[in-house]
C-alpha positions as CSV (number, residue, x, y, z in Angstrom):
1,X,14.7,-32.1,27.7
2,X,11.3,-31.9,26.1
3,X,10.7,-28.4,27.4
4,X,14.0,-27.3,25.9
5,X,13.1,-28.8,22.6
6,X,9.6,-27.1,22.7
7,X,11.2,-23.8,23.6
8,X,13.7,-24.1,20.7
9,X,10.8,-24.9,18.3
10,X,8.9,-21.9,19.5
11,X,12.0,-19.6,19.0
12,X,12.6,-21.0,15.5
13,X,8.9,-20.5,14.6
14,X,9.0,-17.0,16.0
15,X,12.1,-16.1,14.0
16,X,10.7,-17.6,10.8
17,X,7.5,-15.7,11.2
18,X,9.3,-12.4,11.8
19,X,11.4,-13.0,8.7
20,X,8.3,-13.6,6.6
21,X,6.5,-10.5,7.9
22,X,6.8,-7.5,5.5
23,X,8.2,-4.3,6.8
24,X,6.1,-1.2,6.4
25,X,8.4,0.1,3.7
26,X,8.0,-3.2,1.8
27,X,4.2,-2.9,2.1
28,X,4.3,0.7,0.7
29,X,6.5,-0.5,-2.1
30,X,4.0,-3.4,-2.8
31,X,1.1,-0.9,-2.9
32,X,3.0,1.3,-5.3
33,X,3.7,-1.7,-7.5
34,X,0.0,-2.8,-7.3
35,X,-1.0,0.7,-8.6
36,X,1.6,0.7,-11.4
37,X,0.7,-2.8,-12.6
38,X,-3.1,-2.5,-12.3
39,X,-3.7,-1.1,-15.8
40,X,-6.7,0.8,-14.3
41,X,-7.5,4.4,-14.7
42,X,-6.8,6.7,-11.7
43,X,-8.7,9.9,-11.3
44,X,-6.9,12.8,-9.5
45,X,-8.8,16.1,-9.2
46,X,-11.2,15.0,-11.9
47,X,-8.5,14.2,-14.4
48,X,-7.9,10.6,-15.5
49,X,-4.4,9.2,-15.5
50,X,-2.8,5.8,-16.4
51,X,-1.8,3.5,-13.6
52,X,1.9,4.2,-14.5
53,X,1.4,7.9,-14.1
54,X,-0.5,7.4,-10.9
55,X,2.3,5.3,-9.5
56,X,4.9,7.9,-10.4
57,X,2.8,10.7,-8.8
58,X,2.3,8.7,-5.6
59,X,6.1,7.9,-5.5
60,X,6.8,11.6,-5.9
61,X,4.5,12.5,-3.1
62,X,6.0,9.9,-0.9
63,X,9.5,11.1,-1.5
64,X,8.5,14.7,-0.7
65,X,6.8,13.5,2.5
66,X,10.1,12.3,3.9
67,X,9.8,10.7,7.3
68,X,6.2,11.7,7.9
69,X,5.1,8.5,6.3
70,X,6.1,5.6,8.5
71,X,3.5,2.9,7.8
72,X,1.4,1.6,4.9
73,X,-1.6,3.1,6.7
74,X,0.1,6.5,6.7
75,X,0.8,6.1,3.0
76,X,-2.9,5.4,2.3
77,X,-4.1,8.2,4.6
78,X,-1.7,10.9,3.7
79,X,-0.4,10.2,0.3
80,X,-2.5,7.9,-1.8
81,X,-6.0,8.6,-0.7
82,X,-6.6,12.2,-1.7
83,X,-5.1,15.3,-3.2
84,X,-2.9,17.2,-0.7
85,X,-3.7,20.4,-2.7
86,X,-7.5,20.2,-3.1
87,X,-8.4,17.6,-0.5
88,X,-10.4,15.7,-3.1
89,X,-10.3,11.9,-2.9
90,X,-8.5,10.0,-5.6
91,X,-10.6,7.5,-7.5
92,X,-9.9,4.3,-9.4
93,X,-12.0,3.2,-12.4
94,X,-12.3,-0.6,-12.4
95,X,-12.4,-2.7,-15.6
96,X,-16.2,-2.8,-15.4
97,X,-16.4,1.0,-15.2
98,X,-17.2,1.2,-11.5
99,X,-15.5,4.1,-9.8
100,X,-14.2,3.5,-6.3
101,X,-12.2,5.6,-3.9
102,X,-8.5,4.9,-4.1
103,X,-8.3,4.6,-0.3
104,X,-10.7,1.7,-0.3
105,X,-9.0,0.0,-3.2
106,X,-5.6,0.3,-1.5
107,X,-6.9,-0.9,1.9
108,X,-8.1,-4.1,0.1
109,X,-4.7,-4.5,-1.4
110,X,-3.0,-4.0,2.0
111,X,-5.3,-6.6,3.6
112,X,-4.2,-9.1,1.0
113,X,-0.5,-8.4,1.8
114,X,-1.2,-9.5,5.3
115,X,-2.5,-12.9,4.3
């Protein structure tokens, strides 16, 4: 009887954990939302853009990519980290003026989603 109860508890915990885990599409949506709500400056090919414009641009690139982007890592690597035209990395200017690569900024955001 105890082993059945223990097995049932393990199954319930497993199901609850699976329900709480974000899908890859949800992670990508959360990253796009983080960009849009950040109020930071995004630099693409040397030109500064608002966070809202950056979010719109990344969403456009994602839509054009179709099924080639299956995971949040794909999104960072192939859409949000650099220009597909020039190959130049995208940058984010933080509130203190520090300029960081968008790829690194997004990876930190992705890590926080997993916690």
